[in-house]
C-alpha positions in Angstrom: -0.8 10.8 11.1 -0.1 8.7 14.1 3.0 7.7 15.4 4.5 4.8 17.1 6.7 4.6 20.3 9.5 4.7 17.8 8.7 7.5 16.6 7.9 6.4 13.1 4.5 7.2 11.6 1.9 5.0 11.1 -0.9 4.6 8.7 -4.0 2.7 8.3 -4.7 -0.2 6.1 -7.6 -2.4 5.7 -7.4 -6.1 4.5 -9.4 -9.2 4.1 -8.3 -12.3 5.9 -9.9 -15.9 6.2 -11.4 -16.1 9.3 -9.2 -19.4 10.1 -6.1 -17.2 9.6 -7.5 -14.7 11.9 -8.0 -17.0 14.9 -4.7 -18.0 14.6 -3.7 -14.5 14.8 -5.9 -14.0 17.7 -4.7 -16.8 19.7 -0.9 -15.7 19.3 -2.4 -12.4 21.0 -4.1 -14.4 23.4 -1.0 -16.5 24.3 0.8 -13.2 24.9 3.5 -13.6 21.8 2.1 -10.0 20.6 0.2 -7.3 22.3 -2.5 -7.0 20.0 -3.4 -8.0 16.2 -1.2 -4.7 14.6 1.8 -5.7 16.5 1.4 -9.3 15.2 0.5 -8.3 11.4 3.7 -5.5 11.4 5.9 -8.3 12.8 4.8 -10.6 9.8 5.3 -8.0 7.4 9.0 -7.3 8.8 9.8 -10.9 8.7 8.6 -10.7 5.1 10.4 -7.7 3.8 13.5 -9.2 6.1 13.0 -12.2 3.9 12.9 -10.5 0.8 15.9 -8.8 1.2 18.0 -12.0 1.9 16.7 -13.1 -1.1 17.7 -10.4 -3.2 21.2 -10.4 -1.5 22.0 -14.2 -1.8 21.9 -14.8 -5.7 21.4 -18.5 -5.4 22.7 -19.1 -8.9 26.1 -18.3 -7.2 25.8 -21.5 -4.9 26.2 -24.9 -6.1 23.3 -27.4 -6.7 23.2 -30.0 -4.0 24.1 -33.4 -5.2 21.3 -36.0 -5.4 22.5 -39.3 -3.8 
């Protein structure tokens, strides 16, 4: 398996995405937000996992429900 500069092993995956989504992803790469598609997709996966970890730790039922005015 290839290794990234961070030393982490990487694996190749295949995924299907709508063309419009791919165009938007390519636009972000062209704008210099990411070096390539793989970096952008890794970032998106990391953000999803981070968000899910926050949801898991927050226990929203402990928060008071907002009052509607």
